[in-house]
PABASE-590013 format. One record per residue: residue in one letter; x, y, z of N, C-alpha, C in turn. Coordinates in steps of 0.001 Angstrom, whole numbers, padded with zeros to 6 digits, always signed. Example, Ala and Ser with C-alpha at 12.3 -4.5 7.8 and 13.67 -1.06 7.14 Angstrom:
2
a+013190-005690+007800+012300-004500+007800+013200-003300+007800;s+012850-002250+007080+013670-001060+007140+012900+000030+007870;
//
This chain:
105
x+113855+247954+150692+112746+247197+149856+113584+246407+149578;x+114363+246699+149679+115871+245470+148881+115637+244502+149558;x+115762+244544+150954+115354+243190+151551+114504+242116+151295;x+113177+243412+150928+112077+242493+150710+112240+241772+149572;x+112683+242307+148626+113604+241827+147310+113844+240419+147445;x+115504+240425+148076+116355+239428+148339+115485+238207+148781;x+114371+238569+149772+113553+237439+150455+112744+236895+149561;x+111897+238010+148852+110705+237446+147627+111826+236007+146967;x+113064+236625+146678+113726+235777+145610+114302+234889+146338;x+114646+234805+146824+115295+233811+148118+114303+232557+148319;x+112727+232818+148566+111543+232155+148514+111372+231290+147616;x+111577+232705+146094+110641+231409+144809+112036+230545+144482;x+113519+230708+144827+114392+229605+144469+114585+228556+145437;x+113705+228673+146871+113491+227567+147385+112430+226364+146663;x+111743+227320+146675+110228+226790+145867+110177+226016+144721;x+111473+226584+143618+111726+225830+142134+112465+224680+142784;x+113741+225260+143393+114296+223829+144283+113314+222443+144923;x+113077+223144+145420+111930+221939+145974+111105+221014+145327;x+110343+221993+144049+109892+221195+142729+110921+220089+142337;x+112162+220612+142022+113105+220017+141226+113215+218757+141858;x+113337+219298+143533+113643+217391+144294+112745+216583+144163;x+111055+217075+144209+109789+216463+144074+109787+215834+143097;x+110541+216349+141391+110629+215823+140945+111466+214613+140367;x+112575+215136+140742+113547+214153+140940+113602+212667+141682;x+112895+213095+143100+112785+211777+143986+111898+211306+142894;x+110967+211786+142542+109695+210989+141627+110368+210148+140473;x+110895+210449+139518+112219+209832+138639+112764+209062+138965;x+113240+209036+140235+114672+207635+140759+113655+206493+141169;x+112821+206971+142033+111729+205684+142410+110918+205034+141395;x+110705+205540+140586+110011+205339+139617+110671+204375+138286;x+112316+204970+138145+112655+204228+137348+113885+203541+138012;x+114107+203472+138996+115074+202840+139392+114599+201460+140395;x+112983+201389+140103+112525+200201+140796+112525+198842+139383;x+112504+199236+138796+112804+198134+138064+114065+197607+137536;x+115389+198297+138018+116498+197611+137957+116624+197016+139234;x+115572+197657+140641+115555+196994+141885+114672+195842+141769;x+113765+195515+140896+113034+194743+140909+113671+193288+140222;x+114449+193264+139164+115225+192786+138352+116028+192048+139211;x+117100+192673+140300+117633+192625+140850+117316+191170+141985;x+116030+191972+142566+115460+190881+143244+114479+189851+142979;x+114372+189774+142004+113406+188876+141624+114616+187614+141136;x+115748+187879+140254+116577+187203+140438+117516+186602+141786;x+117312+187176+142264+117950+186466+143761+117454+185739+144363;x+115945+185657+144441+115169+185667+144710+114891+184290+143997;x+115176+184041+143016+114479+183142+141920+116178+181991+141875;x+117269+182901+141761+118650+181993+142116+118378+181190+143686;x+117751+181564+144572+118228+181104+145554+116812+180072+146417;x+115383+180276+145561+114338+179166+145848+114145+178854+144744;x+113918+179116+143498+113207+178456+142207+111882+177990+142117;x+111257+179334+143170+109654+179295+143160+109004+180187+142484;x+109986+180819+142011+108936+181526+140777+109060+181319+139683;x+107286+181496+138858+107134+180498+138186+107958+182044+136985;x+107592+181006+135629+107812+182133+134519+106986+183181+134101;x+104994+182831+134437+104766+183582+134343+104857+184947+134959;x+105327+184583+136336+104575+185891+137322+106552+186455+137027;x+107305+185864+137177+108410+186908+136790+108395+187904+135409;x+107915+187445+134088+107555+187878+133530+106361+189235+133427;x+105232+188821+134615+104042+189849+134498+105035+190716+135646;x+105950+190297+136362+106456+191727+137120+107625+192397+136480;x+108226+192062+135247+108732+192640+134670+108137+193450+133956;x+107334+193738+133530+106193+193927+132521+105934+195092+133924;x+105168+194985+134670+104839+195966+135432+105879+197011+136026;x+106973+196570+136399+107905+197204+136672+108383+198041+135478;x+108749+197375+134263+109299+198299+133410+108504+199515+132482;x+106850+199148+132553+106554+199598+131552+105513+201072+132896;x+104835+200521+133880+103769+201305+134065+104430+201852+135127;x+105927+201609+135997+106284+202675+136818+106914+203973+136058;x+107072+204073+134783+107660+204812+134193+106440+206016+133439;x+105339+205277+133403+104510+206148+133148+103872+206657+134090;x+103682+206295+134837+103169+206462+136573+104111+207802+136743;x+105347+207744+136508+106469+208840+136560+106280+210281+135570;x+105878+209846+134321+105154+210855+133179+103821+211466+133715;x+102953+210664+133990+101887+211380+134362+101520+211953+135723;x+102436+211597+136867+102703+212725+137802+103655+213681+138066;x+104467+214195+136416+105193+215218+136653+104357+216411+136145;x+103623+216154+135905+102225+217731+135367+101832+218091+136795;x+101750+216898+137063+100236+216838+138548+101635+218054+139483;x+102564+217260+140054+103609+218185+140963+103676+219505+140256;x+104065+219380+138913+104481+220967+138632+103136+222470+138250;x+101957+221694+138022+100876+222444+138657+100154+222410+139788;x+100860+221540+140878+100416+221932+142324+101206+223001+142783;x+102663+222818+141961+103870+223700+142493+103750+225018+142167;x+103328+225664+140710+103049+226179+139910+101825+227078+140299;x+101808+228862+140883+100271+229176+141119+099585+229248+139938;x+100661+230147+138890+100461+230631+137342+099476+229186+136401;x+100689+228421+137002+099669+226899+136002+098577+226442+136582;x+098331+226759+137987+097045+226413+138691+095887+226599+138121;x+095796+228499+138063+095314+229301+137659+094329+228671+136198;x+095604+228883+135747+094809+228549+134297+094483+227421+134343;x+094888+225856+134369+094115+224844+134869+092550+225054+135242;x+092763+225657+135977+091494+226166+137110+090322+226503+135448;x+091200+227939+134817+090170+228262+134413+089389+227204+133039;x+090688+226762+132522+090436+225659+131357+089706+224464+131956;x+089362+224295+133084+088338+222854+133364+087604+222999+134001;x+087492+224636+134634+086289+224495+135182+085149+225480+134808;x+085539+226571+133557+084378+227159+133159+083491+226646+132585;x+082271+227248+132829+081182+227200+132279+081309+226582+130655;x+080465+225570+130104+080307+225403+128579+079642+226304+128065;x+079218+227299+128499+078641+228395+127958+079078+229991+128654;x+080113+230210+127911+080554+231181+128395+079701+232335+129255;x+079443+232662+129912+078756+233947+130342+079613+235060+130563;x+078438+236122+129955+079305+237511+129865+079701+237993+131216;x+081195+238602+131571+080678+239574+132737+080123+240411+133204;x+079671+240358+133964+079101+241426+134663+080051+242692+135531;x+080315+243663+135147+080476+244775+135876+080373+245548+137257;
//
């Protein structure tokens, strides 16, 4: 019985670690894209001088505003997808009938 408890605990720890890794990767991708886009845009603009001011501003707005919002939007999705208890609660919250039917025994 003790080996089973250790196995369950190790599986739970791996599950939590993987969830944290997924959230961290999402955060890094969404929030570092702003910095990388600024560096890339500045480099391209410096070399070619082909980028218009409007396109530069649009790219900055898109990367600085939208990607962190996507990060915030996908965090709950990852957490709900990775947690059986949260999935069950969300399913009950969103999939129940508008008028509750009494349970039949």
